[in-house]
N, C-alpha and C positions, 0 to 999 in steps of 0.2 A: 503493499500500500503506500503509493506516494503522495506529497503534497502535489497538486497540480493547478496551475492558473493557466485560462485562455480568455481570449477576447471574444465577445459576441457569442456568448452561452448563455441561453435564456429560454425559460419554458414557462408555462403556466400551473398553478394548482388550484384546487377545491380542497384540499386537505384542511380541517378545523382542529382546533386544539394545541398541545405543546408537544405532541409526538412527531414521529418520522413523517416527512412528507412524500406524498405520492406526486409524482412527476407526471404532468399531462401531455407533453408533446413540445416540441420546439416552436416558439413562436416565428412567424413568417420573417425571413431574412436573417435567422439566427440559428446557431448548432444546438442540438439536445445535448444534455449532460452526458450522455453516453459518448457521443461522438468526441466532444471537447474535453472532456475530463477523464473518462474511462471507467469502466468497472472496478468497484473497491477501492477507488483512489479517495482521497480527501482534498475539499477545496474550500477556500472563502466565499460565502453566499451571501446575498441580502433576498430578504422576502418583504415584499410590500402589498399590503391590500388596498387596493384601489378603492377611492371614495371613503377611506376611513383613515385614521392617523395610526394605525397598526404597521409597523415595522420591526425587522431584526436582522442584524448582520451577525455572522458568526463562522465557526469551522464546522463543517459538515463531512460525513462518509458517505459516499455512494455504495449501495449494496452490490451484490455479485452481478445483477443483470442491469444495474443503472435504473431501475424503475421506482425506487425511493432514496431518500437521502435524509440521513440519520443527523439531527441538529446536534452534534457532539458537545460545542462550546459556544455559548453566546457571549459575543464580544459588546455589542450595544444593542439596544432596542427601545421601544415605546414603553416598555414595562419596566422600567428603573434598570434597564440592562439585564434582566432575567429574561427567560424564555416567555415568548407571547402566546396567550391562549388565544389562537387565531379565529375569529368569528367566521361566518359564512361569507361566501363570495369568491370570485375568481382572484387569485393572487399571482403576482409575477414573483419568479425566483430566478436569480441570474448570478454569475461568477463576478466577484469583485476583489479588489485589493482593499481592506480595511485602511484607513489613514493611521490607525495606530501600529500598522505592521510596515508601514512604508519607512523607506531609508533614502534620502534625497539630500540636496544641497539647497540651502537657503540663497537669497539673493546676493548675499555677501561671499557666497562659497562655503560657507560653515555646513559642516555634517549636522543633520537634523534627523531623527527617527528613533524607532523602537531599539536599535542595536546599539552598542557602544560606539563612541566616536572614532576609535581606532577602526572598527570595522567598516563603519561609514565612509570614512576616507580612504581605506582600501578598495572598497567598490567603486567610489567616484573615481579613483585613478585609474581602476581597471576597465571602466567604460571608455 
C-alpha cells in the first residue's frame, strides 16, 4: 500500500454517516480513484456535500477493488476536525493535497511547510 497523489481524480458518492465512502463513479472529465490512485493505496481526499456546509479533508485508504474509500485520518472538517456525519445528498469526493502537508518556498525564498526546514530546503534545491 503506497501513498498516491494524482491530478483530476474525482467521483461522487451518496454515502451518509461517518463510515467508509462508497464511490459512485468518475465525474465527467475526471478519472476514477481506481485509475488515478489504484487498489489498496492511500491518498489524501476531500469530500464536499453540495448545498451544505459539510466538508472533510483527510487520509483515506481504497479497498482492494477501489469501490470504497475508508476515511482513515481526518485532517480538517466542518465538524471541528472530526469525522463528519454526512447527511443525504450527492457529494463530491476528490484527491487533494492538504495545505498542512505541503512543503513550499514563501515569497522570500524561505522554507514553509509541515516538514522540518532542512527537508524543505533540500527539496527546493532538488527541484
